[in-house]
N, C-alpha and C positions, 0 to 999 in steps of 0.2 A: 315498803316505805313510800311516802309521797314523792313524786318527781321533784328533785331539788331545783332551785333557781340558781342562776349565776351568782346572785348576791349571797345566797347560803354558802356556796362554795368559796367565794372570795373572803367571806368572814372567817371561815375556818382556816383558809390558807394564810391569813394574816397573823395567826396565833404563833407564839414562840413554841418551839418543840423542846420539852425537857430532855436533859441528858439521859441516855439509856443506861440501865444497870443490869447486872446478872440476877437471875432468880434461882436461888438455891435454898431448898428446904423451906419454901414459903417466904423467904426474906429477900429483899432487894439489896444487893451489895455492889460495892465498887470492885473493879477488876484489879488483880495484882499486877497486871502488865500495863496499867495506865488506861489511856483512852484512845479511841479512834475517831478522827474527824469525819463527819458525814457530809459529803458535798451533794447538793441537789442537782440532778441533771437538767432541771429546768433553766437554771442560770449559772451553774458552775460555782455557786457560792456556798459557804458553810451553812448547813441547816441545823446541826446539833453535834453532839458527840455520843459515842456509845462506849461501854466498858470493854476493855480488852482483857479477856480471861487468860490466866496462866494455866500451865498443865496442872498445877495444884488446884486451881479453881475447878477445872474439869473433873479432877479426881473427887473433889468434895461433892460436886453435883451428882456424879455417878453413885457415890456412897449414899447420898440422900435418897436417890431413886431406889437403890437396893434396900435400904432400911425401910422405906415406905412399903415396898413390895412384900418384904418378908413379914412386916407387921400385919399385913392383910387389911389395912384400913380401906384400901381400894380393891385390891386383887380378890379379896374374899367377900366384898360387898355383893349382895344379891344383884343379878343383872338388872332387875327393875330399879334398883337404887341408882346404879350408874346411869341408866337410861334417863332418870329424872334430872340428874345433874347435867348431863349433856344437852338435854332439851333446854334447861335454864341457860346454859352457855349459848346455845343457838339464839335464844330470845335476846340475850345481851348483845350478840353480834348484830342482830337486826336493829336493835335499839340504837346502836352506835355506828350503824353502817356508813352514814355519810362522813362522820369523823374518820373512820377507818379508811375509807376510800380516798379522801383528800390527803390524809397522812401518807398513804402508800404512794400516791401520785407524786407528792413532793419528794419522796424517797427514791422512787425508781423510774418515774417518767412516763408510765402508762397513761394513755388518754383517759379522762375522767369517765366518759361514757362506758368504755370497756371495763374500767376498774370497778365501777358500781356493780356490774353484773358478775364479772369473773372473780372478784375478790371477796368482799363481805357477803354478797348475794350467794355465791357458790359455796363459800365456807359454811354459812349457816345451814344450807341445804345438806351439805355433807355430814355435819354433826347430827342433824335430824335423822338422816338415813341410817347411820350406824347406831344411833340411840334406839331407833325402832327395831333394828335388825337383831341386836345382841340378845334379847330375851326370846328370840325365835330360832336360834341356832341350837340344834340338838346334837347329843352324842348318838351312838349307835349300839345295837345289840347284834353281835356277829352270829351267823348261822352255824354254830358248832354242834357237837354231839349233845344228846339229851342230858348227859350228866355233867356238862360244862356250861357255865354262864360266862360269856365273854363280853365285857362292857368296854366300849371305846369312848373315852372321855376327851373333851377339848379343854385344855388349860392354858392360861396366859404364859407367855415365854419368860417374862421377868422384866429385865431392863432393856428398853429400846432406845437407841441413839438415832436421831433423825436429822439429816443434813439437807437443808432446803435451799433452792436457788433464788435468784433475785428477780426473775421475770414476773412470776405470779406467786409471791411468798405466802399469802393467805390461802389461796386456792390449793396450791400444791402442799402447803403445810397441813391443811385440813385433811387432804387425802391420806396423810400418814398419821397425823395425831389422832384423828377421830376413831379409826378402827383400832389403833393400838390402845387407846384409853378405853374404848367400849369393851374390848376383850379382857380388861383388867390389868394391863401392864402399867409400869411407871416409865416416864420418858425423860430423856435429856435432849433438848432441841438445840441445834446449832444453825441459826439463820445465816444467810450470806452477808458479808461485810457491807455490801452496798445496798441492802434492802432488808433491814431487820426491824424497823420501827413498828410495823403493824403486828408482827409476831410478838413483840414485847407487850403491846397493848392486849393482844389475844390472851397471853399468859395472865395478865392482870385480871381480865374478865373471867378466866377460868377459876382463879381464886375466889372471885366474887360469886361465881356460880356454885361453888362448894366442892371443887376438886381439892382434896386434902393436901396440905403442905408436903412437899417431897415427891408427889406423884408427877408433877409437871415442872421441870426445871429448864432454864434457858441459859446457855452460855454464848456470848458473842465474842468476836475477835477474828484474827486471821486464821484461815483454814489450816495453814502449816503448823499452827499451834493447837487450836481447839479441835479441829477435825482429826488431826493426827493422834492427839491424846485420846479421843473417843475411840478411834479405830484400834489403837494399841491397848486399850483398857482390857484387863482380864475379867472385868465384872459387867461388861455390856454383852447381852445375849444375842441381840439382833441389831444390825445396822441397816438403815434404809437411806438411800441417797438419790437425788436427782441433780445432775450436773454434767461435767465434761468427762470424756473418756479417759484422759490421762489421770485425772483425780480418782475416778472409779478404779482404775488399775492399782493405784497406790493403796486405796482402801482395802482391796483384796489382798495385797501383799501384807499389809499391817494385820489383817485378820488372821492370815496364816502364821504370822510371827507371834501372835498373842494366843488367844483362846479358841481359835477356829470359829469365831462368831459367824453366824450366817449374814451374808451381805446381799441385799437386793438393790440393784442398780438400774436407774433409768438414765441413759447416757445420750439422749438426743437423737437426731436423725438428719437425713438428707432426702426428704420425702418426695417421691415422684407424683406429679399430677398429670395424668395421661388423657389427652383430648383426641378422640377420633373424629373423623369428618362427619360421622352420622350422629354427633351429639344432639340431644333433643332441641337445644337452643344455644347456639354458639355465643350469642351476645350475653345471655345469662351466665354461661360457663366462663366467659372472659371476665365478667364482673366478679364472679366467685373466685376465680383464680387470682385476681388482684388482691382481694380480701385475704385469701389463703396465705399470702406471703407478706403483705404490707401491714396488716393489723398489728398493733403493738410494735411497730417499727421492725417487724420480722423476728421479734424476740419471743418466739413460740416454738416449743419443742416439736410439735407436729406440723409446722409450717410447710406448705407446698412449695419448697424452694427449688425443685427441678421441674420445669414445665416441659413435657414431651408432647409435641403436636404433630398430627399426621400432615405429611408434606403438602397435600392438595389444599389444605386450609391454613397452612402455617402463616403466611404473610397477612392474610385477612384477620386471623385470630390475634396475632401479635399487635396489629394496629388497634383492634377493639380493646384489647387489654391495656395498651398504653393510654388510650383515651380515658378509660375508667380510672387508671392509676393517677393520671394528671389531675383528675377532679378531686382526689383525696387531699384534704387540707392538712399540711404539716404545720404544727404550731404549738402554742402553750398548752400543755396537757391538762391544765386546770380550766380550760375554756370548753364549754359544752359544744362549741362549733368545731373543735379540732377532731380529726379522724386518725391522724398519726402523731403520736407524741414524741418524746425524746428517746434517744439511745441512752442506755443505763449509765454509761461512764465514758470518759474521754478515752480510756484504754480500749473499750469496746468499739468506739467510733473509729479510732485509728486503725484497728484491726479490720473493720468493714472496708475502709478506704483502701487498705492494702489488698484486699481481695479484688476490688475493682481494677486497681493498677495491674495486678497479675493477670486478670482476665483479658485485658487489652493486649498485654505482651504476648499472651498465648494465642491470640487471633480472634477473640470475641469482639463483638460490635455493640457498643452502648447505644441503645435506641431511646433510652429515657433515663434521666437523672445521672447518678454517678458521683455526686459531689455533696460536700457538707453544705448546710444551709442555715439561715438565721444566725449568722455569726455574731450579729450585734447584741443578741440576748446573753451571750456568754455561755449558753447551754449547748447540749450535744444533740444536734439535729442533722438528719441526712435525708436527701431526696429519695423517693422510691425509685429503684434502679432496675432496669430490664436490660439483660445482656443476651444477644442472640449469637448463633454460631458456636455454642459451647459444645465441645466434644468430650467423650468419656474420659480422655486422658488429661483434661484440664483440671486444675485445682478447684475451680468453681463448681465443677460437676461432682467432685469427690468429697470435698470437706464441708462440714457444717459451718456456716457463716454466723448465724444468729443475728442477722441484721436484714434490712429491707432491700435485699438483692436477689433477683430472680434470674436463674440460668435457664435459657430456652434452647431445646434441642429437637430437631425434626426427626420423624421416623416414617418408614414407607408402608409397613404393614403390621399386623398384630404380633407376629413373632418377633419383629425387631423392637416393637414397643415393650414387650415383656422382657426381652433381653436387656434393654436400656434401663427399664424400671428396676431390675434386679442387679444392675451393675453398680453396686454400692456396698460398702461395708456395713451400712446401717439398715435397719428394717423396722422403723417405728410406725409410720403412717403412710398413706398413699391415697390417690383419687383416680377414678376412671369415669369418663364421660362418653356414653354411647347409648343409642336407641336399641341396639341389638342385645336382647336378653341373654342369649346363649354366650355371646362374647363377654358380657358383664360377668357372668358366672365363671367363665374360663379365666378371666383376669383376676377375679377374687381368689380363685384357687391357685393361680400361678404366681401372683405377686407375694414375695416373702416380706410380710409386714404384719405388725400387730393389729393394724386398723386399715381397712380398705373402704373408702367412701365411694359411693356410686351416684353419679349425677348430682353431687353436692360436694362441699368440702368443709369439714368442721361440723360441729354439732355432736352432742353426746349427753349422757346424764349418768347418775350414780349407779344405774342398774347394769351398766356394761363395763367390762374391764378396759384399762388402758395399759399397754405394755408392749415391748418390742421383741424382736429377734435379732440374731447376729450381734453386731457391736452396739446395738441400741439398748442392750442390757437384758435383765431377767426379772422375773416377778411382775406383779401387776398392781397398779393402784386402782381404786374404785371397785364397786360391785362387792358381792359377798366373797368373791375369790380373794380379795385383799386380806380377808381375815386369816387366810392360811399362813400369811407371813408372821402373824402376831399370836398364833396359838400353836401349842404342841399337842400331839395325840398321845394318850396314855391308855394302855390296855390293862384292864383288870380281868385276870384269868381265874375263875372261881370254880373249884371242884364242888359239885353238889352231892 
């Protein structure tokens, strides 16, 4: 799409947002549990309402998905047919990209510059990737005896329940929806209460693209109702979830209490960003480290939220990072000049401020930020915050904040750096900055994380998987590996 102007953005931002409904069997319906008020984090004011689904609504959505799957209208469509539909959906996402981006910013507070790339831009690319991949994924012939023909088929699993977070709903939603649909499954999607509007629009575009009724269903409302009902359903085959650890644990419990559905969980991180004194360019590393934690107000699952710096350059590096962070403009996320938008909700903001308070009590020193800002807007904004002197026993070192707060800890040598990097229950992402190639490889091997960035932080595409170890969860989004979650293997053992 052409680069939007501020007037283009302002025009779309002035439009009223229709009330959101449930999508069940191709029909938009009111929720039996009433409505949920949507507050915009930009100003704290009511943006619209969305339908609140009951457990009965969820059961009907699951039944619709099951019926469509068994009917074969999508599951037995030739892969080339599904491919064509998903390409049309990608076309529609691109056609409506600015509308989707602005709607998402009004809903969750991401700055518009990042939203354009990370939301509709990323989602369209993800649908295209899996559209192109699915008719190129083959079964296998096993090397059996000459009188046996053993064929290994890949088949869709059936009904997939997807629970998507509020920080990047379109991007993360596409990571789950695109491969599940490409493989021939039917879906029930449950967006986050505080960021579901773009996913409702996506579902509408999916119908327009030709996804059959019942194949893509959406239920909105509180997780304690909708998410629980999906996890306890006896007719959901696979559940995929991105969100908090406590919620992930409950989903596993519900799966065990119901039909032992497979659960794939991405549960966030407390990712270390390790800077050695021999980093190729300390100034560039400092700027990248600031972006790694403060983009999207720190609301990024792979955020480099623990900065580990070699003692000999600690003070110099922290000073350079603070200068970079101070230059990042916190403001109205609908402004093209803004670099850090709003925190998603007042609940999230208050939690962030609580982390800062605890950090000070435990002996940390705030060298930048630490406070709420732009109170006059009524929105939820926070200064980028840097805390030094953070020890491994501090709460800020151990727990995921999901906000613009950086914990800084010094280290003396490589062995201590590796020990500190792995001193976490999480293992999603990490970063290493060094000019020593051998050290870089040792750190890549030694750090227990799903992703290790070297002399950069961030950056990825659909060709590589994203997933974690330890309490960051299991399973992978993106790449061809993601299809493993949405397909079953079936062996045909044929006596010749």
